[in-house]
All heavy atoms as a GROMACS GRO file, in nm:
protein
  592
    1LEU      N    1   2.435 -11.155 -21.195
    1LEU     CA    2   2.337 -11.251 -21.244
    1LEU      C    3   2.197 -11.189 -21.246
    1LEU      O    4   2.123 -11.205 -21.343
    1LEU     CB    5   2.338 -11.376 -21.157
    1LEU     CG    6   2.240 -11.486 -21.197
    1LEU    CD1    7   2.266 -11.536 -21.337
    1LEU    CD2    8   2.246 -11.599 -21.097
    2GLY      N    9   2.162 -11.117 -21.140
    2GLY     CA   10   2.030 -11.054 -21.133
    2GLY      C   11   2.009 -10.955 -21.246
    2GLY      O   12   1.901 -10.951 -21.307
    3ALA      N   13   2.109 -10.875 -21.276
    3ALA     CA   14   2.098 -10.776 -21.383
    3ALA      C   15   2.082 -10.845 -21.518
    3ALA      O   16   2.004 -10.800 -21.604
    3ALA     CB   17   2.220 -10.685 -21.383
    4ALA      N   18   2.153 -10.954 -21.540
    4ALA     CA   19   2.143 -11.027 -21.666
    4ALA      C   20   2.004 -11.089 -21.683
    4ALA      O   21   1.946 -11.084 -21.792
    4ALA     CB   22   2.250 -11.136 -21.673
    5LEU      N   23   1.950 -11.146 -21.577
    5LEU     CA   24   1.816 -11.204 -21.583
    5LEU      C   25   1.711 -11.098 -21.609
    5LEU      O   26   1.621 -11.116 -21.692
    5LEU     CB   27   1.785 -11.279 -21.454
    5LEU     CG   28   1.861 -11.408 -21.431
    5LEU    CD1   29   1.837 -11.460 -21.289
    5LEU    CD2   30   1.821 -11.512 -21.533
    6LEU      N   31   1.723 -10.985 -21.540
    6LEU     CA   32   1.626 -10.877 -21.559
    6LEU      C   33   1.635 -10.820 -21.700
    6LEU      O   34   1.533 -10.789 -21.762
    6LEU     CB   35   1.648 -10.767 -21.455
    6LEU     CG   36   1.539 -10.662 -21.444
    6LEU    CD1   37   1.401 -10.723 -21.425
    6LEU    CD2   38   1.570 -10.567 -21.331
    7SER      N   39   1.754 -10.810 -21.753
    7SER     CA   40   1.772 -10.762 -21.890
    7SER      C   41   1.703 -10.854 -21.990
    7SER      O   42   1.640 -10.808 -22.086
    7SER     CB   43   1.922 -10.751 -21.922
    7SER     OG   44   1.940 -10.709 -22.055
    8ALA      N   45   1.711 -10.983 -21.969
    8ALA     CA   46   1.645 -11.080 -22.057
    8ALA      C   47   1.493 -11.063 -22.051
    8ALA      O   48   1.425 -11.066 -22.154
    8ALA     CB   49   1.685 -11.222 -22.020
    9VAL      N   50   1.440 -11.043 -21.932
    9VAL     CA   51   1.296 -11.021 -21.916
    9VAL      C   52   1.256 -10.891 -21.985
    9VAL      O   53   1.154 -10.886 -22.056
    9VAL     CB   54   1.257 -11.019 -21.767
    9VAL    CG1   55   1.114 -10.970 -21.748
    9VAL    CG2   56   1.276 -11.156 -21.706
   10GLU      N   57   1.333 -10.785 -21.965
   10GLU     CA   58   1.302 -10.657 -22.030
   10GLU      C   59   1.297 -10.671 -22.181
   10GLU      O   60   1.207 -10.616 -22.246
   10GLU     CB   61   1.407 -10.552 -21.990
   10GLU     CG   62   1.400 -10.510 -21.846
   10GLU     CD   63   1.518 -10.427 -21.803
   10GLU    OE1   64   1.612 -10.405 -21.883
   10GLU    OE2   65   1.516 -10.382 -21.687
   11THR      N   66   1.389 -10.744 -22.238
   11THR     CA   67   1.391 -10.765 -22.383
   11THR      C   68   1.261 -10.828 -22.429
   11THR      O   69   1.202 -10.784 -22.530
   11THR     CB   70   1.511 -10.853 -22.423
   11THR    OG1   71   1.631 -10.785 -22.386
   11THR    CG2   72   1.512 -10.882 -22.571
   12LEU      N   73   1.212 -10.927 -22.357
   12LEU     CA   74   1.086 -10.992 -22.393
   12LEU      C   75   0.967 -10.897 -22.376
   12LEU      O   76   0.880 -10.890 -22.463
   12LEU     CB   77   1.066 -11.117 -22.307
   12LEU     CG   78   1.164 -11.230 -22.330
   12LEU    CD1   79   1.143 -11.340 -22.227
   12LEU    CD2   80   1.151 -11.285 -22.470
   13VAL      N   81   0.964 -10.825 -22.267
   13VAL     CA   82   0.852 -10.734 -22.240
   13VAL      C   83   0.847 -10.621 -22.342
   13VAL      O   84   0.740 -10.586 -22.392
   13VAL     CB   85   0.859 -10.679 -22.096
   13VAL    CG1   86   0.756 -10.571 -22.073
   13VAL    CG2   87   0.841 -10.792 -21.995
   14TYR      N   88   0.962 -10.565 -22.377
   14TYR     CA   89   0.966 -10.453 -22.470
   14TYR      C   90   0.922 -10.492 -22.612
   14TYR      O   91   0.890 -10.406 -22.692
   14TYR     CB   92   1.105 -10.390 -22.474
   14TYR     CG   93   1.140 -10.311 -22.351
   14TYR    CD1   94   1.270 -10.308 -22.304
   14TYR    CD2   95   1.044 -10.237 -22.282
   14TYR    CE1   96   1.304 -10.235 -22.191
   14TYR    CE2   97   1.077 -10.164 -22.169
   14TYR     CZ   98   1.207 -10.162 -22.124
   14TYR     OH   99   1.240 -10.090 -22.013
   15ARG      N  100   0.914 -10.618 -22.641
   15ARG     CA  101   0.859 -10.662 -22.770
   15ARG      C  102   0.708 -10.638 -22.778
   15ARG      O  103   0.652 -10.629 -22.886
   15ARG     CB  104   0.888 -10.810 -22.794
   15ARG     CG  105   1.033 -10.838 -22.819
   15ARG     CD  106   1.055 -10.986 -22.841
   15ARG     NE  107   1.197 -11.014 -22.851
   15ARG     CZ  108   1.249 -11.134 -22.840
   15ARG    NH1  109   1.171 -11.240 -22.821
   15ARG    NH2  110   1.379 -11.152 -22.849
   16ARG      N  111   0.645 -10.628 -22.662
   16ARG     CA  112   0.499 -10.613 -22.656
   16ARG      C  113   0.455 -10.474 -22.613
   16ARG      O  114   0.339 -10.437 -22.632
   16ARG     CB  115   0.439 -10.715 -22.560
   16ARG     CG  116   0.458 -10.855 -22.608
   16ARG     CD  117   0.389 -10.951 -22.514
   16ARG     NE  118   0.392 -11.085 -22.567
   16ARG     CZ  119   0.291 -11.141 -22.631
   16ARG    NH1  120   0.181 -11.076 -22.651
   16ARG    NH2  121   0.302 -11.264 -22.676
   17GLY      N  122   0.542 -10.399 -22.551
   17GLY     CA  123   0.504 -10.266 -22.502
   17GLY      C  124   0.624 -10.192 -22.448
   17GLY      O  125   0.732 -10.249 -22.432
   18PRO      N  126   0.605 -10.063 -22.418
   18PRO     CA  127   0.718  -9.979 -22.381
   18PRO      C  128   0.753  -9.976 -22.232
   18PRO      O  129   0.845  -9.906 -22.191
   18PRO     CB  130   0.674  -9.840 -22.426
   18PRO     CG  131   0.526  -9.843 -22.406
   18PRO     CD  132   0.485  -9.984 -22.443
   19ASN      N  133   0.678 -10.049 -22.150
   19ASN     CA  134   0.699 -10.040 -22.005
   19ASN      C  135   0.721 -10.175 -21.940
   19ASN      O  136   0.655 -10.272 -21.974
   19ASN     CB  137   0.576  -9.977 -21.938
   19ASN     CG  138   0.551  -9.838 -21.985
   19ASN    OD1  139   0.631  -9.748 -21.961
   19ASN    ND2  140   0.440  -9.817 -22.056
   20VAL      N  141   0.811 -10.176 -21.842
   20VAL     CA  142   0.828 -10.291 -21.754
   20VAL      C  143   0.792 -10.241 -21.614
   20VAL      O  144   0.844 -10.138 -21.569
   20VAL     CB  145   0.973 -10.345 -21.755
   20VAL    CG1  146   0.987 -10.460 -21.657
   20VAL    CG2  147   1.014 -10.387 -21.894
   21PHE      N  148   0.703 -10.312 -21.548
   21PHE     CA  149   0.662 -10.276 -21.412
   21PHE      C  150   0.708 -10.386 -21.317
   21PHE      O  151   0.711 -10.504 -21.353
   21PHE     CB  152   0.509 -10.266 -21.404
   21PHE     CG  153   0.452 -10.153 -21.484
   21PHE    CD1  154   0.409 -10.175 -21.614
   21PHE    CD2  155   0.442 -10.027 -21.431
   21PHE    CE1  156   0.355 -10.072 -21.690
   21PHE    CE2  157   0.390  -9.922 -21.505
   21PHE     CZ  158   0.345  -9.945 -21.635
   22LEU      N  159   0.739 -10.345 -21.195
   22LEU     CA  160   0.771 -10.442 -21.090
   22LEU      C  161   0.730 -10.386 -20.956
   22LEU      O  162   0.705 -10.266 -20.941
   22LEU     CB  163   0.919 -10.481 -21.092
   22LEU     CG  164   1.024 -10.372 -21.074
   22LEU    CD1  165   1.045 -10.341 -20.927
   22LEU    CD2  166   1.154 -10.417 -21.137
   23CYS      N  167   0.722 -10.473 -20.860
   23CYS     CA  168   0.684 -10.438 -20.725
   23CYS      C  169   0.794 -10.483 -20.631
   23CYS      O  170   0.848 -10.593 -20.646
   23CYS     CB  171   0.556 -10.513 -20.692
   23CYS     SG  172   0.439 -10.418 -20.603
   24VAL      N  173   0.826 -10.398 -20.534
   24VAL     CA  174   0.929 -10.433 -20.437
   24VAL      C  175   0.883 -10.385 -20.299
   24VAL      O  176   0.822 -10.279 -20.286
   24VAL     CB  177   1.067 -10.372 -20.475
   24VAL    CG1  178   1.063 -10.221 -20.482
   24VAL    CG2  179   1.176 -10.420 -20.382
   25SER      N  180   0.909 -10.464 -20.197
   25SER     CA  181   0.866 -10.430 -20.061
   25SER      C  182   0.946 -10.312 -20.007
   25SER      O  183   1.065 -10.297 -20.035
   25SER     CB  184   0.883 -10.550 -19.968
   25SER     OG  185   0.798 -10.655 -20.009
   26SER      N  186   0.879 -10.228 -19.929
   26SER     CA  187   0.942 -10.108 -19.875
   26SER      C  188   1.061 -10.140 -19.785
   26SER      O  189   1.155 -10.061 -19.775
   26SER     CB  190   0.840 -10.023 -19.799
   26SER     OG  191   0.782 -10.097 -19.692
   27PHE      N  192   1.060 -10.256 -19.720
   27PHE     CA  193   1.171 -10.292 -19.632
   27PHE      C  194   1.292 -10.347 -19.709
   27PHE      O  195   1.400 -10.361 -19.654
   27PHE     CB  196   1.127 -10.393 -19.525
   27PHE     CG  197   1.067 -10.520 -19.580
   27PHE    CD1  198   1.148 -10.623 -19.625
   27PHE    CD2  199   0.930 -10.535 -19.587
   27PHE    CE1  200   1.094 -10.740 -19.676
   27PHE    CE2  201   0.873 -10.652 -19.638
   27PHE     CZ  202   0.955 -10.754 -19.683
   28ASN      N  203   1.276 -10.373 -19.839
   28ASN     CA  204   1.384 -10.430 -19.919
   28ASN      C  205   1.461 -10.317 -19.990
   28ASN      O  206   1.454 -10.301 -20.111
   28ASN     CB  207   1.328 -10.530 -20.019
   28ASN     CG  208   1.433 -10.619 -20.078
   28ASN    OD1  209   1.552 -10.590 -20.071
   28ASN    ND2  210   1.391 -10.728 -20.139
   29THR      N  211   1.536 -10.243 -19.912
   29THR     CA  212   1.607 -10.126 -19.965
   29THR      C  213   1.718 -10.164 -20.062
   29THR      O  214   1.746 -10.088 -20.155
   29THR     CB  215   1.662 -10.040 -19.850
   29THR    OG1  216   1.745 -10.120 -19.766
   29THR    CG2  217   1.548  -9.981 -19.768
   30ARG      N  218   1.781 -10.277 -20.044
   30ARG     CA  219   1.885 -10.319 -20.138
   30ARG      C  220   1.826 -10.346 -20.276
   30ARG      O  221   1.883 -10.308 -20.378
   30ARG     CB  222   1.957 -10.444 -20.086
   30ARG     CG  223   2.048 -10.414 -19.968
   30ARG     CD  224   2.123 -10.536 -19.922
   30ARG     NE  225   2.216 -10.580 -20.026
   30ARG     CZ  226   2.272 -10.701 -20.029
   30ARG    NH1  227   2.244 -10.789 -19.936
   30ARG    NH2  228   2.354 -10.733 -20.125
   31ALA      N  229   1.711 -10.410 -20.281
   31ALA     CA  230   1.645 -10.436 -20.410
   31ALA      C  231   1.601 -10.304 -20.474
   31ALA      O  232   1.616 -10.286 -20.595
   31ALA     CB  233   1.526 -10.529 -20.392
   32GLN      N  234   1.548 -10.213 -20.394
   32GLN     CA  235   1.508 -10.083 -20.448
   32GLN      C  236   1.626 -10.011 -20.513
   32GLN      O  237   1.614  -9.956 -20.623
   32GLN     CB  238   1.450  -9.995 -20.338
   32GLN     CG  239   1.318 -10.043 -20.284
   32GLN     CD  240   1.275  -9.962 -20.165
   32GLN    OE1  241   1.274  -9.840 -20.168
   32GLN    NE2  242   1.237 -10.030 -20.057
   33ALA      N  243   1.740 -10.012 -20.447
   33ALA     CA  244   1.860  -9.949 -20.501
   33ALA      C  245   1.907 -10.019 -20.628
   33ALA      O  246   1.949  -9.955 -20.725
   33ALA     CB  247   1.971  -9.948 -20.396
   34PHE      N  248   1.900 -10.150 -20.630
   34PHE     CA  249   1.937 -10.229 -20.748
   34PHE      C  250   1.852 -10.189 -20.868
   34PHE      O  251   1.902 -10.160 -20.976
   34PHE     CB  252   1.920 -10.378 -20.715
   34PHE     CG  253   1.931 -10.470 -20.833
   34PHE    CD1  254   2.054 -10.497 -20.892
   34PHE    CD2  255   1.818 -10.531 -20.885
   34PHE    CE1  256   2.064 -10.584 -21.000
   34PHE    CE2  257   1.826 -10.618 -20.993
   34PHE     CZ  258   1.950 -10.643 -21.051
   35TYR      N  259   1.720 -10.188 -20.849
   35TYR     CA  260   1.630 -10.152 -20.959
   35TYR      C  261   1.653 -10.007 -21.004
   35TYR      O  262   1.650  -9.978 -21.124
   35TYR     CB  263   1.484 -10.173 -20.918
   35TYR     CG  264   1.450 -10.318 -20.894
   35TYR    CD1  265   1.383 -10.357 -20.778
   35TYR    CD2  266   1.483 -10.417 -20.985
   35TYR    CE1  267   1.351 -10.490 -20.754
   35TYR    CE2  268   1.452 -10.551 -20.962
   35TYR     CZ  269   1.386 -10.585 -20.847
   35TYR     OH  270   1.354 -10.716 -20.824
   36ALA      N  271   1.675  -9.917 -20.911
   36ALA     CA  272   1.701  -9.777 -20.947
   36ALA      C  273   1.828  -9.765 -21.031
   36ALA      O  274   1.832  -9.690 -21.129
   36ALA     CB  275   1.711  -9.692 -20.820
   37ARG      N  276   1.932  -9.840 -20.996
   37ARG     CA  277   2.056  -9.838 -21.074
   37ARG      C  278   2.032  -9.886 -21.218
   37ARG      O  279   2.102  -9.844 -21.311
   37ARG     CB  280   2.163  -9.925 -21.009
   37ARG     CG  281   2.237  -9.861 -20.896
   37ARG     CD  282   2.362  -9.938 -20.857
   37ARG     NE  283   2.343 -10.080 -20.835
   37ARG     CZ  284   2.305 -10.137 -20.720
   37ARG    NH1  285   2.279 -10.061 -20.615
   37ARG    NH2  286   2.292 -10.267 -20.710
   38LEU      N  287   1.934  -9.973 -21.235
   38LEU     CA  288   1.904 -10.027 -21.368
   38LEU      C  289   1.802  -9.942 -21.444
   38LEU      O  290   1.759  -9.980 -21.552
   38LEU     CB  291   1.854 -10.171 -21.356
   38LEU     CG  292   1.958 -10.269 -21.303
   38LEU    CD1  293   1.898 -10.407 -21.287
   38LEU    CD2  294   2.080 -10.276 -21.395
   39GLY      N  295   1.764  -9.828 -21.388
   39GLY     CA  296   1.678  -9.735 -21.459
   39GLY      C  297   1.531  -9.736 -21.421
   39GLY      O  298   1.450  -9.670 -21.485
   40TYR      N  299   1.495  -9.808 -21.318
   40TYR     CA  300   1.356  -9.811 -21.274
   40TYR      C  301   1.326  -9.691 -21.185
   40TYR      O  302   1.410  -9.648 -21.107
   40TYR     CB  303   1.326  -9.941 -21.197
   40TYR     CG  304   1.315 -10.060 -21.288
   40TYR    CD1  305   1.430 -10.124 -21.335
   40TYR    CD2  306   1.192 -10.105 -21.331
   40TYR    CE1  307   1.421 -10.232 -21.422
   40TYR    CE2  308   1.183 -10.214 -21.419
   40TYR     CZ  309   1.297 -10.275 -21.464
   40TYR     OH  310   1.288 -10.381 -21.551
   41GLU      N  311   1.204  -9.637 -21.200
   41GLU     CA  312   1.161  -9.523 -21.121
   41GLU      C  313   1.040  -9.562 -21.037
   41GLU      O  314   0.954  -9.638 -21.083
   41GLU     CB  315   1.120  -9.408 -21.211
   41GLU     CG  316   1.233  -9.351 -21.292
   41GLU     CD  317   1.184  -9.238 -21.380
   41GLU    OE1  318   1.141  -9.266 -21.493
   41GLU    OE2  319   1.188  -9.123 -21.333
   42ARG      N  320   1.035  -9.508 -20.918
   42ARG     CA  321   0.921  -9.530 -20.830
   42ARG      C  322   0.802  -9.450 -20.883
   42ARG      O  323   0.813  -9.330 -20.905
   42ARG     CB  324   0.959  -9.484 -20.689
   42ARG     CG  325   0.854  -9.501 -20.588
   42ARG     CD  326   0.906  -9.452 -20.455
   42ARG     NE  327   0.799  -9.448 -20.359
   42ARG     CZ  328   0.815  -9.464 -20.230
   42ARG    NH1  329   0.936  -9.481 -20.180
   42ARG    NH2  330   0.713  -9.461 -20.150
   43ILE      N  331   0.689  -9.518 -20.904
   43ILE     CA  332   0.573  -9.447 -20.957
   43ILE      C  333   0.448  -9.460 -20.870
   43ILE      O  334   0.347  -9.396 -20.896
   43ILE     CB  335   0.539  -9.492 -21.101
   43ILE    CG1  336   0.505  -9.640 -21.107
   43ILE    CG2  337   0.652  -9.458 -21.196
   43ILE    CD1  338   0.440  -9.683 -21.236
   44GLY      N  339   0.454  -9.542 -20.767
   44GLY     CA  340   0.338  -9.556 -20.680
   44GLY      C  341   0.366  -9.644 -20.561
   44GLY      O  342   0.472  -9.708 -20.553
   45VAL      N  343   0.270  -9.644 -20.469
   45VAL     CA  344   0.283  -9.724 -20.347
   45VAL      C  345   0.149  -9.789 -20.315
   45VAL      O  346   0.044  -9.725 -20.324
   45VAL     CB  347   0.326  -9.635 -20.227
   45VAL    CG1  348   0.329  -9.715 -20.098
   45VAL    CG2  349   0.459  -9.569 -20.252
   46TRP      N  350   0.154  -9.916 -20.282
   46TRP     CA  351   0.037  -9.986 -20.228
   46TRP      C  352   0.061 -10.000 -20.079
   46TRP      O  353   0.152 -10.072 -20.036
   46TRP     CB  354   0.020 -10.123 -20.291
   46TRP     CG  355  -0.029 -10.119 -20.433
   46TRP    CD1  356  -0.133 -10.045 -20.480
   46TRP    CD2  357   0.023 -10.189 -20.544
   46TRP    NE1  358  -0.148 -10.066 -20.614
   46TRP    CE2  359  -0.053 -10.154 -20.657
   46TRP    CE3  360   0.128 -10.279 -20.560
   46TRP    CZ2  361  -0.029 -10.206 -20.783
   46TRP    CZ3  362   0.152 -10.330 -20.685
   46TRP    CH2  363   0.072 -10.294 -20.796
   47ARG      N  364  -0.017  -9.931 -20.001
   47ARG     CA  365  -0.002  -9.933 -19.856
   47ARG      C  366  -0.044 -10.067 -19.798
   47ARG      O  367  -0.154 -10.114 -19.825
   47ARG     CB  368  -0.085  -9.821 -19.792
   47ARG     CG  369  -0.052  -9.683 -19.843
   47ARG     CD  370   0.068  -9.629 -19.770
   47ARG     NE  371   0.104  -9.500 -19.828
   47ARG     CZ  372   0.227  -9.460 -19.850
   47ARG    NH1  373   0.328  -9.538 -19.817
   47ARG    NH2  374   0.252  -9.344 -19.903
   48GLU      N  375   0.046 -10.126 -19.722
   48GLU     CA  376   0.020 -10.253 -19.650
   48GLU      C  377  -0.054 -10.354 -19.738
   48GLU      O  378  -0.148 -10.419 -19.696
   48GLU     CB  379  -0.058 -10.224 -19.522
   48GLU     CG  380   0.022 -10.142 -19.425
   48GLU     CD  381  -0.040 -10.129 -19.288
   48GLU    OE1  382  -0.156 -10.172 -19.269
   48GLU    OE2  383   0.027 -10.077 -19.198
   49TYR      N  384  -0.007 -10.371 -19.860
   49TYR     CA  385  -0.074 -10.459 -19.956
   49TYR      C  386  -0.047 -10.607 -19.927
   49TYR      O  387  -0.137 -10.689 -19.940
   49TYR     CB  388  -0.027 -10.423 -20.097
   49TYR     CG  389  -0.101 -10.494 -20.206
   49TYR    CD1  390  -0.234 -10.466 -20.233
   49TYR    CD2  391  -0.036 -10.589 -20.285
   49TYR    CE1  392  -0.301 -10.531 -20.334
   49TYR    CE2  393  -0.103 -10.654 -20.387
   49TYR     CZ  394  -0.236 -10.625 -20.410
   49TYR     OH  395  -0.302 -10.689 -20.511
   50VAL      N  396   0.076 -10.641 -19.890
   50VAL     CA  397   0.112 -10.781 -19.866
   50VAL      C  398   0.138 -10.807 -19.718
   50VAL      O  399   0.090 -10.905 -19.662
   50VAL     CB  400   0.238 -10.820 -19.948
   50VAL    CG1  401   0.281 -10.962 -19.917
   50VAL    CG2  402   0.210 -10.805 -20.097
   51VAL      N  403   0.213 -10.717 -19.655
   51VAL     CA  404   0.254 -10.736 -19.515
   51VAL      C  405   0.209 -10.616 -19.433
   51VAL      O  406   0.233 -10.501 -19.471
   51VAL     CB  407   0.408 -10.749 -19.506
   51VAL    CG1  408   0.452 -10.764 -19.362
   51VAL    CG2  409   0.458 -10.866 -19.590
   52THR      N  410   0.143 -10.641 -19.322
   52THR     CA  411   0.102 -10.534 -19.233
   52THR      C  412   0.225 -10.457 -19.186
   52THR      O  413   0.325 -10.517 -19.145
   52THR     CB  414   0.027 -10.591 -19.110
   52THR    OG1  415  -0.087 -10.663 -19.158
   52THR    CG2  416  -0.018 -10.481 -19.017
   53GLY      N  417   0.219 -10.325 -19.197
   53GLY     CA  418   0.330 -10.241 -19.154
   53GLY      C  419   0.433 -10.214 -19.262
   53GLY      O  420   0.525 -10.136 -19.241
   54SER      N  421   0.419 -10.276 -19.378
   54SER     CA  422   0.511 -10.254 -19.490
   54SER      C  423   0.430 -10.225 -19.616
   54SER      O  424   0.318 -10.272 -19.631
   54SER     CB  425   0.598 -10.376 -19.514
   54SER     OG  426   0.682 -10.400 -19.404
   55ASP      N  427   0.489 -10.147 -19.705
   55ASP     CA  428   0.424 -10.113 -19.830
   55ASP      C  429   0.490 -10.183 -19.946
   55ASP      O  430   0.603 -10.232 -19.936
   55ASP     CB  431   0.432  -9.961 -19.853
   55ASP     CG  432   0.366  -9.882 -19.741
   55ASP    OD1  433   0.267  -9.929 -19.684
   55ASP    OD2  434   0.416  -9.771 -19.712
   56GLU      N  435   0.419 -10.188 -20.057
   56GLU     CA  436   0.476 -10.237 -20.182
   56GLU      C  437   0.496 -10.117 -20.274
   56GLU      O  438   0.405 -10.037 -20.293
   56GLU     CB  439   0.383 -10.339 -20.248
   56GLU     CG  440   0.364 -10.465 -20.167
   56GLU     CD  441   0.493 -10.533 -20.132
   56GLU    OE1  442   0.577 -10.556 -20.221
   56GLU    OE2  443   0.513 -10.566 -20.013
   57ILE      N  444   0.615 -10.104 -20.327
   57ILE     CA  445   0.650  -9.992 -20.413
   57ILE      C  446   0.642 -10.038 -20.559
   57ILE      O  447   0.705 -10.137 -20.597
   57ILE     CB  448   0.791  -9.941 -20.380
   57ILE    CG1  449   0.794  -9.893 -20.235
   57ILE    CG2  450   0.834  -9.832 -20.477
   57ILE    CD1  451   0.932  -9.868 -20.180
   58LEU      N  452   0.564  -9.966 -20.637
   58LEU     CA  453   0.550  -9.995 -20.779
   58LEU      C  454   0.657  -9.915 -20.854
   58LEU      O  455   0.671  -9.794 -20.835
   58LEU     CB  456   0.411  -9.955 -20.829
   58LEU     CG  457   0.382  -9.978 -20.976
   58LEU    CD1  458   0.392 -10.127 -21.011
   58LEU    CD2  459   0.244  -9.924 -21.012
   59MET      N  460   0.736  -9.985 -20.937
   59MET     CA  461   0.842  -9.921 -21.013
   59MET      C  462   0.822  -9.949 -21.161
   59MET      O  463   0.763 -10.050 -21.198
   59MET     CB  464   0.979  -9.971 -20.966
   59MET     CG  465   1.006  -9.943 -20.819
   59MET     SD  466   1.171  -9.991 -20.766
   59MET     CE  467   1.265  -9.847 -20.818
   60ARG      N  468   0.873  -9.858 -21.244
   60ARG     CA  469   0.858  -9.872 -21.389
   60ARG      C  470   0.986  -9.832 -21.459
   60ARG      O  471   1.055  -9.739 -21.421
   60ARG     CB  472   0.746  -9.782 -21.438
   60ARG     CG  473   0.730  -9.782 -21.589
   60ARG     CD  474   0.623  -9.685 -21.632
   60ARG     NE  475   0.676  -9.550 -21.629
   60ARG     CZ  476   0.647  -9.456 -21.717
   60ARG    NH1  477   0.566  -9.482 -21.817
   60ARG    NH2  478   0.698  -9.336 -21.707
   61LYS      N  479   1.016  -9.903 -21.567
   61LYS     CA  480   1.122  -9.867 -21.660
   61LYS      C  481   1.057  -9.859 -21.796
   61LYS      O  482   0.980  -9.947 -21.834
   61LYS     CB  483   1.233  -9.972 -21.660
   61LYS     CG  484   1.352  -9.935 -21.746
   61LYS     CD  485   1.463 -10.038 -21.728
   61LYS     CE  486   1.584 -10.005 -21.812
   61LYS     NZ  487   1.690 -10.106 -21.793
   62THR      N  488   1.086  -9.753 -21.871
   62THR     CA  489   1.018  -9.732 -21.998
   62THR      C  490   1.117  -9.700 -22.109
   62THR      O  491   1.224  -9.644 -22.083
   62THR     CB  492   0.912  -9.621 -21.985
   62THR    OG1  493   0.838  -9.615 -22.106
   62THR    CG2  494   0.974  -9.486 -21.955
   63ILE      N  495   1.078  -9.735 -22.231
   63ILE     CA  496   1.160  -9.701 -22.347
   63ILE      C  497   1.092  -9.597 -22.435
   63ILE      O  498   1.154  -9.544 -22.527
   63ILE     CB  499   1.196  -9.826 -22.431
   63ILE    CG1  500   1.071  -9.899 -22.477
   63ILE    CG2  501   1.290  -9.917 -22.354
   63ILE    CD1  502   1.096 -10.010 -22.578
   64ALA      N  503   0.962  -9.568 -22.408
   64ALA     CA  504   0.889  -9.470 -22.488
   64ALA      C  505   0.755  -9.442 -22.425
   64ALA      O  506   0.700  -9.528 -22.356
   64ALA     CB  507   0.868  -9.524 -22.630
   65PRO      N  508   0.700  -9.325 -22.450
   65PRO     CA  509   0.562  -9.300 -22.406
   65PRO      C  510   0.469  -9.399 -22.474
   65PRO      O  511   0.492  -9.439 -22.588
   65PRO     CB  512   0.533  -9.158 -22.453
   65PRO     CG  513   0.667  -9.097 -22.480
   65PRO     CD  514   0.758  -9.210 -22.518
   66ILE      N  515   0.363  -9.437 -22.409
   66ILE     CA  516   0.270  -9.536 -22.463
   66ILE      C  517   0.213  -9.491 -22.596
   66ILE      O  518   0.199  -9.570 -22.688
   66ILE     CB  519   0.159  -9.572 -22.362
   66ILE    CG1  520   0.076  -9.689 -22.411
   66ILE    CG2  521   0.071  -9.454 -22.333
   66ILE    CD1  522   0.147  -9.820 -22.411
   67ARG      N  523   0.182  -9.363 -22.612
   67ARG     CA  524   0.126  -9.314 -22.738
   67ARG      C  525   0.220  -9.337 -22.854
   67ARG      O  526   0.180  -9.379 -22.961
   67ARG     CB  527   0.095  -9.166 -22.728
   67ARG     CG  528  -0.038  -9.140 -22.672
   67ARG     CD  529  -0.079  -9.001 -22.703
   67ARG     NE  530  -0.219  -8.994 -22.669
   67ARG     CZ  531  -0.283  -8.886 -22.645
   67ARG    NH1  532  -0.223  -8.772 -22.654
   67ARG    NH2  533  -0.410  -8.890 -22.614
   68ARG      N  534   0.347  -9.302 -22.835
   68ARG     CA  535   0.443  -9.319 -22.943
   68ARG      C  536   0.455  -9.465 -22.982
   68ARG      O  537   0.463  -9.501 -23.098
   68ARG     CB  538   0.579  -9.263 -22.902
   68ARG     CG  539   0.674  -9.256 -23.019
   68ARG     CD  540   0.803  -9.191 -22.979
   68ARG     NE  541   0.901  -9.299 -22.978
   68ARG     CZ  542   1.009  -9.300 -22.906
   68ARG    NH1  543   1.035  -9.201 -22.825
   68ARG    NH2  544   1.093  -9.399 -22.913
   69PHE      N  545   0.454  -9.552 -22.883
   69PHE     CA  546   0.468  -9.695 -22.908
   69PHE      C  547   0.347  -9.749 -22.983
   69PHE      O  548   0.362  -9.824 -23.079
   69PHE     CB  549   0.486  -9.771 -22.775
   69PHE     CG  550   0.518  -9.915 -22.796
   69PHE    CD1  551   0.648  -9.957 -22.816
   69PHE    CD2  552   0.417 -10.008 -22.797
   69PHE    CE1  553   0.677 -10.090 -22.835
   69PHE    CE2  554   0.445 -10.142 -22.816
   69PHE     CZ  555   0.574 -10.183 -22.835
   70VAL      N  556   0.229  -9.710 -22.944
   70VAL     CA  557   0.107  -9.759 -23.008
   70VAL      C  558   0.103  -9.715 -23.155
   70VAL      O  559   0.074  -9.792 -23.244
   70VAL     CB  560  -0.019  -9.712 -22.933
   70VAL    CG1  561  -0.145  -9.743 -23.012
   70VAL    CG2  562  -0.024  -9.778 -22.795
   71ARG      N  563   0.137  -9.590 -23.182
   71ARG     CA  564   0.138  -9.542 -23.321
   71ARG      C  565   0.236  -9.620 -23.406
   71ARG      O  566   0.206  -9.654 -23.519
   71ARG     CB  567   0.173  -9.394 -23.324
   71ARG     CG  568   0.057  -9.307 -23.292
   71ARG     CD  569   0.092  -9.162 -23.321
   71ARG     NE  570   0.019  -9.082 -23.227
   71ARG     CZ  571   0.066  -8.980 -23.159
   71ARG    NH1  572   0.189  -8.943 -23.177
   71ARG    NH2  573  -0.008  -8.913 -23.076
   72SER      N  574   0.354  -9.645 -23.353
   72SER     CA  575   0.455  -9.714 -23.433
   72SER      C  576   0.419  -9.860 -23.457
   72SER      O  577   0.465  -9.922 -23.551
   72SER     CB  578   0.593  -9.704 -23.366
   72SER     OG  579   0.594  -9.777 -23.246
   73ALA      N  580   0.336  -9.916 -23.371
   73ALA     CA  581   0.296 -10.056 -23.386
   73ALA      C  582   0.186 -10.074 -23.490
   73ALA      O  583   0.161 -10.183 -23.538
   73ALA     CB  584   0.250 -10.112 -23.251
   74LEU      N  585   0.118  -9.964 -23.523
   74LEU     CA  586   0.005  -9.974 -23.618
   74LEU      C  587   0.049  -9.983 -23.760
   74LEU      O  588   0.132  -9.962 -23.822
   74LEU     CB  589  -0.088  -9.853 -23.602
   74LEU     CG  590  -0.157  -9.846 -23.467
   74LEU    CD1  591  -0.238  -9.717 -23.458
   74LEU    CD2  592  -0.249  -9.964 -23.446
   0.00000   0.00000   0.00000
């Protein structure tokens, strides 16, 4: 169910741009693995952004470099 819902969101987001971003807590290793299986890559970390002692991991899934997408949209 989670994969189907995320796929629907990705379809909507990709109509406007080439990237989907999400944030997942460092202690939520099952969610991190789930997103990685679906093609998301870790691209950054916000240290202790929400919870003291835990970080938020920024992840991205992309279908094209931003430049290529912008040119094709023009």
